[in-house]
C-alpha positions as CSV (number, residue, x, y, z in Angstrom):
1,P,5.5,1.5,18.6
2,G,3.9,-1.4,20.7
3,E,0.6,-0.6,19.0
4,V,1.9,-0.7,15.4
5,A,3.6,-3.8,16.1
6,E,0.6,-5.6,17.6
7,R,-1.4,-4.2,14.7
8,M,1.0,-5.7,12.2
9,R,1.2,-9.0,13.9
10,S,-2.6,-9.2,13.8
11,F,-2.6,-8.2,10.3
12,R,-0.3,-11.2,9.3
13,R,-1.9,-13.6,11.1
14,N,-5.3,-12.7,9.7
15,L,-3.8,-12.7,6.3
16,V,-2.3,-16.0,6.7
17,M,-5.5,-17.5,8.1
18,I,-7.3,-16.4,4.7
19,A,-4.5,-18.0,2.7
20,R,-4.7,-21.0,4.7
21,M,-8.5,-21.5,4.5
22,C,-8.3,-20.7,0.9
23,Q,-5.7,-23.0,0.2
24,A,-7.5,-25.9,2.2
25,R,-11.0,-25.5,0.0
26,S,-8.8,-25.0,-3.2
27,V,-10.1,-21.5,-3.7
28,P,-7.8,-19.2,-5.7
29,L,-6.6,-16.2,-3.6
30,I,-5.1,-12.9,-5.5
31,V,-3.7,-10.3,-2.8
32,G,-2.9,-6.8,-3.9
33,T,-0.6,-4.3,-2.3
34,V,-2.3,-1.1,-1.0
35,P,-1.2,2.5,-2.3
36,S,-0.9,5.1,0.3
37,N,-1.3,8.8,-0.5
38,L,2.3,9.9,0.6
39,L,1.6,13.5,-0.2
40,K,-1.2,14.1,2.2
41,P,-1.5,11.2,4.4
42,S,-4.3,10.9,7.3
43,L,-2.8,11.9,10.3
44,T,-3.9,12.7,13.8
45,A,-3.1,16.7,14.9
46,E,-0.5,15.0,17.3
47,S,1.3,13.1,14.4
48,A,0.9,15.9,11.9
49,T,4.0,17.8,13.2
50,G,6.0,14.8,12.6
51,F,5.4,14.9,8.7
52,E,6.8,18.4,8.4
53,P,10.1,17.4,7.4
54,A,8.9,15.4,4.7
55,N,6.3,18.1,3.5
56,A,9.1,20.7,3.4
57,L,11.1,18.1,1.0
58,Y,7.9,18.0,-1.3
59,A,7.8,21.8,-1.2
60,E,11.4,22.0,-2.5
61,G,10.5,19.6,-5.3
62,R,12.6,16.8,-3.6
63,Y,10.1,14.4,-4.2
64,A,12.2,11.2,-3.8
65,E,13.7,12.4,-0.4
66,G,10.5,13.5,0.6
67,M,8.7,10.2,0.0
68,A,11.4,8.3,1.8
69,A,10.7,10.5,4.5
70,T,7.2,9.8,4.7
71,R,7.7,6.1,4.1
72,R,9.9,6.1,7.3
73,F,7.5,8.2,9.3
74,L,4.4,6.3,8.6
75,R,5.8,3.0,9.9
76,S,5.6,4.2,13.3
77,V,2.6,6.3,13.3
78,P,-0.8,4.6,14.8
79,R,-3.3,5.7,12.1
80,H,-5.7,3.8,9.6
81,Q,-3.9,4.0,6.4
82,A,-1.6,1.3,4.6
83,S,2.3,1.7,5.0
84,D,5.3,-0.3,3.7
85,A,4.8,-2.4,6.7
86,E,1.6,-3.9,5.4
87,N,3.0,-4.0,1.9
88,E,5.6,-6.3,3.0
89,I,3.6,-8.4,5.0
90,I,1.2,-8.9,1.9
91,R,4.3,-9.6,-0.4
92,A,5.8,-11.8,2.3
93,V,2.6,-14.0,2.5
94,A,1.9,-13.8,-1.2
95,E,5.2,-15.5,-1.6
96,E,5.0,-17.9,1.3
97,Y,1.8,-19.0,0.2
98,G,2.2,-19.0,-3.5
99,L,-0.4,-16.5,-3.9
100,T,-0.9,-14.4,-7.1
101,L,0.0,-10.8,-6.4
102,A,-1.6,-7.7,-7.8
103,D,1.1,-4.7,-6.9
104,V,-1.3,-2.0,-7.1
105,E,1.1,0.0,-5.1
106,T,4.0,-0.1,-7.4
107,A,1.6,1.0,-10.5
108,V,0.3,3.7,-8.8
109,C,3.6,5.4,-7.9
110,A,4.9,4.6,-11.6
111,A,1.7,6.7,-12.7
112,E,2.2,9.5,-10.7
113,P,4.1,12.6,-12.3
114,H,6.8,12.5,-9.5
115,G,6.4,8.7,-8.5
116,V,4.7,10.1,-5.1
117,P,1.2,8.5,-4.6
118,G,-1.4,11.4,-3.7
119,E,-0.2,13.8,-6.5
120,T,-3.0,13.2,-8.7
121,L,-4.6,9.6,-8.1
122,F,-6.4,9.9,-4.8
123,S,-9.7,11.7,-4.0
124,D,-8.4,12.0,-0.5
125,E,-6.1,10.8,2.2
126,C,-6.5,7.3,1.5
127,H,-9.0,6.8,-1.4
128,L,-8.0,6.3,-5.0
129,N,-9.8,8.6,-7.4
130,L,-11.3,7.0,-10.6
131,E,-8.1,7.4,-12.7
132,G,-6.5,5.4,-9.7
133,N,-9.0,3.0,-9.4
134,L,-8.8,2.2,-13.2
135,I,-5.2,1.5,-12.5
136,L,-6.1,-0.7,-9.8
137,I,-8.7,-2.6,-12.0
138,D,-6.0,-3.0,-14.7
139,V,-3.5,-4.4,-12.4
140,F,-6.0,-6.9,-10.8
141,E,-7.3,-7.7,-14.1
142,R,-3.4,-8.5,-15.5
143,A,-3.0,-10.7,-12.3
144,I,-6.2,-12.7,-12.9
145,R,-5.4,-13.2,-16.5
146,G,-1.7,-14.1,-15.7
147,R,-3.1,-16.8,-12.9
148,Y,-5.1,-18.5,-15.5
149,G,-2.8,-18.2,-18.6
150,L,-5.3,-15.6,-20.3
151,E,-2.3,-13.2,-21.5
């Protein structure tokens, strides 16, 4: 837990530094949320056993419950994968600094058959496939157009 908390503090500190530097130089900054594969997350062998309850819920077709269990689990697991904690920081910093937000995570969830990122839009544990990347591109394009009144 201490490692995760320190990583989140560093992530926030770095994102704030980027936002301040861009604002000081009048450089527009658009930040995007990061979707994570919640069906098959990247886990170490040690932490994989903690994922079993969520996996069982998915197997039973209880997707919303499985996704909620996965989200809770990923908040505390040391890994190199985005979780709600990172996305909460991204959203908060965007709000605090008036940045344009491209909510890729929400769009990916909405495009998945059962709302669970990882069902069809990821090529592995953390990378979007072509269809997922087309969603990312669309979300960023809409954010850019909205920022500059080009909608």
